[in-house]
C-alpha positions as CSV (number, residue, x, y, z in Angstrom):
1,M,-13.6,11.3,14.5
2,G,-16.9,12.9,12.5
3,A,-18.6,13.0,15.9
4,L,-19.1,16.1,17.8
5,I,-20.6,17.0,21.7
6,R,-23.0,18.8,22.7
7,S,-24.6,18.6,26.2
8,G,-22.7,15.6,26.8
9,V,-24.0,13.8,24.3
10,E,-22.3,12.5,21.1
11,V,-23.8,13.5,17.9
12,R,-22.7,11.2,15.0
13,A,-22.4,13.3,11.4
14,P,-24.7,10.7,9.1
15,A,-21.3,9.9,6.6
16,A,-19.6,9.3,9.8
17,A,-21.9,6.8,11.8
18,E,-22.3,5.2,8.1
19,A,-18.5,4.8,7.5
20,V,-18.5,3.2,11.4
21,E,-20.8,0.9,10.6
22,Q,-19.8,0.1,7.1
23,G,-16.3,-0.1,7.5
24,R,-14.2,-0.1,4.5
25,Q,-13.4,-2.5,1.4
26,Y,-10.1,-3.6,0.7
27,L,-7.4,-5.2,-1.2
28,T,-5.6,-8.6,-0.1
29,F,-2.6,-9.5,-1.3
30,S,0.4,-11.5,-0.2
31,V,4.1,-10.9,0.1
32,C,6.9,-12.7,1.1
33,G,3.8,-15.6,2.7
34,D,2.5,-12.4,4.6
35,V,-1.0,-10.6,4.0
36,F,-1.2,-6.9,4.2
37,A,-4.7,-4.7,2.8
38,M,-4.9,-1.9,1.7
39,P,-7.7,0.5,1.0
40,I,-10.0,-0.3,-2.4
41,S,-10.2,3.3,-3.2
42,G,-6.7,3.5,-3.8
43,I,-6.2,0.6,-6.4
44,R,-6.5,2.0,-9.5
45,E,-6.6,-1.4,-11.2
46,I,-4.3,-5.1,-11.0
47,I,-2.3,-5.9,-14.2
48,E,-1.1,-9.1,-15.1
49,Y,2.8,-9.3,-14.2
50,R,5.1,-7.5,-17.1
51,Q,9.0,-7.7,-17.6
52,P,9.6,-4.1,-15.8
53,T,12.0,-2.3,-18.4
54,D,15.1,-1.3,-15.7
55,V,16.5,2.3,-14.9
56,P,20.3,2.2,-13.9
57,M,20.7,4.1,-11.1
58,M,17.9,3.3,-8.3
59,P,17.1,1.9,-5.6
60,A,17.4,-1.8,-5.5
61,Y,13.3,-1.9,-4.8
62,I,12.1,0.1,-8.0
63,R,12.6,-2.9,-10.4
64,G,12.1,-0.1,-13.4
65,V,8.8,1.6,-15.0
66,I,6.1,-0.1,-17.2
67,N,4.8,1.9,-20.2
68,L,0.7,1.8,-18.6
69,R,-1.5,3.0,-22.0
70,G,1.2,5.6,-22.7
71,R,2.0,7.0,-19.2
72,V,5.6,5.8,-17.3
73,V,4.9,4.3,-14.2
74,P,7.7,3.0,-12.0
75,V,7.0,-0.2,-10.6
76,I,8.1,-0.9,-6.5
77,D,9.2,-4.3,-5.0
78,L,6.9,-4.8,-1.8
79,A,9.5,-7.6,-0.7
80,V,12.1,-5.4,-1.4
81,R,10.7,-1.9,0.3
82,F,10.1,-4.3,3.3
83,G,14.2,-4.7,3.5
84,R,13.2,-8.7,2.4
85,P,14.4,-10.3,-0.6
86,A,13.1,-10.1,-3.9
87,G,10.5,-12.9,-4.7
88,E,10.0,-14.9,-7.5
89,V,8.3,-14.4,-10.5
90,T,5.2,-16.7,-10.6
91,R,2.0,-17.0,-13.1
92,R,0.3,-15.6,-9.9
93,T,2.3,-12.5,-9.3
94,C,0.6,-9.3,-10.2
95,I,1.2,-5.6,-9.9
96,V,-1.2,-3.5,-8.6
97,I,-1.6,0.3,-9.9
98,V,-2.0,2.7,-7.0
99,E,-3.1,6.2,-7.2
100,I,-1.0,8.2,-4.4
101,A,-2.6,11.3,-3.8
102,Q,0.9,13.9,-2.6
103,E,1.7,17.7,-2.5
104,G,-1.7,18.1,-4.1
105,H,-1.2,16.1,-7.4
106,K,-1.7,12.5,-8.2
107,Q,0.6,9.7,-9.7
108,D,0.5,5.9,-10.4
109,I,3.0,3.9,-8.6
110,S,2.8,-0.2,-8.9
111,V,3.5,-2.3,-6.9
112,V,4.8,-6.1,-7.5
113,V,3.0,-9.1,-6.0
114,D,3.0,-12.5,-4.8
115,A,-0.6,-13.2,-5.4
116,V,-3.5,-11.1,-5.4
117,S,-6.0,-12.9,-2.6
118,A,-9.9,-11.3,-2.3
119,V,-12.0,-7.2,-2.4
120,V,-12.7,-7.7,1.7
121,D,-14.4,-5.7,4.0
122,I,-12.7,-4.4,7.8
123,A,-15.5,-2.9,9.5
124,D,-13.5,0.1,11.6
125,A,-14.7,-1.4,14.1
126,D,-12.0,-4.5,13.6
127,V,-9.3,-2.0,12.5
128,E,-6.5,-2.1,15.2
129,P,-3.8,0.7,15.5
130,P,-0.4,-0.4,14.5
131,P,1.9,-1.9,16.5
132,Q,4.8,-0.2,18.6
133,F,7.0,-3.0,17.5
134,G,7.7,-6.5,16.8
135,A,6.4,-6.0,12.8
136,R,8.2,-7.5,9.8
137,V,7.6,-4.1,8.5
138,R,8.3,-0.4,9.2
139,T,5.5,1.0,11.4
140,D,5.2,3.7,9.7
141,F,3.9,2.0,6.5
142,I,1.4,0.4,8.7
143,S,-2.0,2.2,9.6
144,G,-3.9,-0.9,11.2
145,M,-4.2,-4.1,11.9
146,G,-7.3,-5.7,10.4
147,K,-9.2,-8.2,11.8
148,L,-10.2,-10.3,9.1
149,A,-11.4,-14.4,9.8
150,G,-9.5,-14.8,13.6
151,K,-6.2,-13.6,12.2
152,F,-5.0,-9.9,11.8
153,V,-4.1,-8.7,8.2
154,V,-1.5,-5.7,7.7
155,I,-3.2,-2.1,6.6
156,L,-0.6,-1.0,4.5
157,D,-0.2,3.2,4.3
158,A,-0.1,3.3,0.6
159,E,0.5,6.6,0.8
160,R,3.9,6.3,3.5
161,V,5.0,3.0,1.6
162,L,4.5,4.6,-2.0
163,S,5.6,8.0,-0.6
164,V,7.3,10.0,-4.3
165,E,9.0,12.6,-1.9
166,E,11.0,9.7,0.0
167,L,11.7,7.2,-2.9
168,S,13.1,10.2,-4.7
169,M,15.3,10.7,-2.5
170,H,16.7,7.5,-2.2
171,A,16.7,7.5,-6.1
172,A,18.9,10.9,-5.6
173,M,21.0,9.1,-2.6
174,A,21.8,6.5,-5.1
175,L,23.1,9.5,-7.7
176,D,24.7,10.7,-5.3
177,E,26.2,7.0,-4.3
178,A,27.1,5.9,-8.2
179,P,31.4,6.2,-9.1
């Protein structure tokens, strides 16, 4: 990863070596009592919770859409997306706007979280591969397990969790199942 092997000596590209030393910044947040993280590079903004406009015939994890400065942005309930009951909306509930790049274009999708915690630095050396079993979230949604203050935080793969293709497929299935 970012390294070339020449005559048995590893030569790292400067950007790769710097990334290994510095790590990355992540936004940490809670959903159903568990702490998750997403790379800050994909986070566009965090807004106070507002009631989304309901869109009929959508999967249960799509709460609806919001108007964000004239743009229609879908609102995904991460708790329901993870197979848990929808969380109660409190004064700490937030909507996190995430920019997803898929199929050559970018799209904003928002997620409802119970509370935003902090922006933290996690060194690349402190990120372990995702578990193959035992996670309370689909393992394909997890890009890694970050070591933070002696505990693990689940680092989500935003492009998988918020896959436009999968969301569209689920919406189409909901339409097919309608009476």
